[in-house]
Every structure is written in structure tokens, then in C-alpha cells.
C-alpha positions, 0 to 999 in steps of 0.5 A: 892278445887275451883282450883281443882273443877274448873280444873275438870270443864275445863276437863269435859268439853272439854272431852265433847266437843271432845266425838264427834269428837272422836267417828266420828273419832273412825268410820271413823277409823273402817270402812275404811278396811272391815277386822278387823282394825290394831292396829295403826288404832285403836289407832289412833282413841284415838289421839284426847284425848291420843295425838299420839300413847299415848303421850298426851297434858296437863292434859290428861294422857300419856299412852304411854308404859304403861304395857299390861295387865294394859291397857287391865284390864283398859279398860275393867273396863271402858267398864264394868262401874266398874271404873267411868269414863267422858267420857272413859265408853262411848268410850269403848263400842264401841269396843269388846274385841278383839279391847281392847285387840289389843288398849292394845298392841298398846298402850303398844308397844309405848316408854314413853316419858316425856313431858317437864313441866312447873312451877314445885315448886323445894320446893315441889318437895323435899317435894314430894321426903320426902313423896314418900321415906316415904310412896310410894316407896314399891309400885312406885319404883324408884321414880315413874319409876317402873311398873308392871300388877297393878302399872302404871308409874308415873315418868314423867306423867303431874302434873295435872293429877296426881293431880287430881287422887291424889285429888280423892283418898284423896276425897274418890271420886276414889277407882279404880284400888286400894282401897289401894290408899285410905287408902295409902293418907287419912293421907296426907294433901292437899299441900302433894298431890301436893307435890307428884304430883311435885315431880312424874312430875319432874322424867324422 
């Protein structure tokens, strides 16, 4: 638990340091032309955290290729405050609805690329596969590759990000976007969460 808290604090500090840069880059991109900025121009303003075209570095979530409706709703929930965040609420308040739609369309049009991940635990992967099969496969079909307007892809996502999110659901610190996730993980042990994160991260 202390390890998780340390990682979350480090991520929060990292995000806080990046925010002024992200804001400046966004303003530069938007003010570069008088007309409405292009999808690509808006997307480039997110590269400081989410990488080029949504292909992020650990532990920032990969967002390339996620469903457009899912991304659109997620961004709107950040903007309204419905979905808690460390930085995304502040960032999204700088965009109007048309720009949020453009961002969602841009990242949804990108191709998901599962990164090479170091130090995945083979025993944890096997354990996570069993947990997935018994309790998660109804929604997260095809070993987490399935996605739709409500369900994001998990396969190939960064392990550290997955572990943080699963533990937030487990601790009831996160209830968005699906309260069902709180119920689904409530009976798991902490090591089960790590096992699931290793399993999904191992998928391509």
C-alpha cells in the first residue's frame, strides 16, 4: 500500500510540473491559426502526458485507438468535474465541446500499439488470467482486447497505470465511470489486483 501511495504521489507531482507546459503548448497550438484548430493540432497539445498521437510512456494511460464515444464522454466528465482527476479537469476546461469532440475523434482514429513492458511477473500473469476468466471476461472479452462505448481496452495498457486504477476502485477512491467496477473488485485481495494488472499488460 505504501508503494502505491508513493507511486501516486510521484505521478501527481509529475502531472503538476507538466501542467504549465501542457497549458502553454495548448495555447500556442490553438493560437497558431485564427480558424478552428485541426484535430491533429489539438491532439499534439496532449503529447506532453499522453505521448505522440496517444502512445504514452509509463505510467500515463495509452489513449490511441480507444472508442470515440468513450473518449468524448470521459473528457466531458473531466470537464464537468463528474470524473475526479489530478490535472485533466483543469486541462479540459480550456476546451469547448467542439474541440473535445475533435480530440476524441483524433485519438480514436489512431492505431493502438501495445508497448514492450519490462519485469512482468509470469506467476502473476497466470494468476491474473484465472481471475480474469472467472470474474472479468463478461465485460472485458478477448483477454481485455474488447472495447466499446462503455468499456475501454485493457490489453497492452501500462501495468502501473492498471494497478493504480484497480486499487482506486478497490479502495472506493474511484467510482467513475462504472460503479460496477467497485463491486467487481471488492472481494479481491490486493495481490489479485497486481495479478490482473500483470495479465492485461502482458496481452498484445
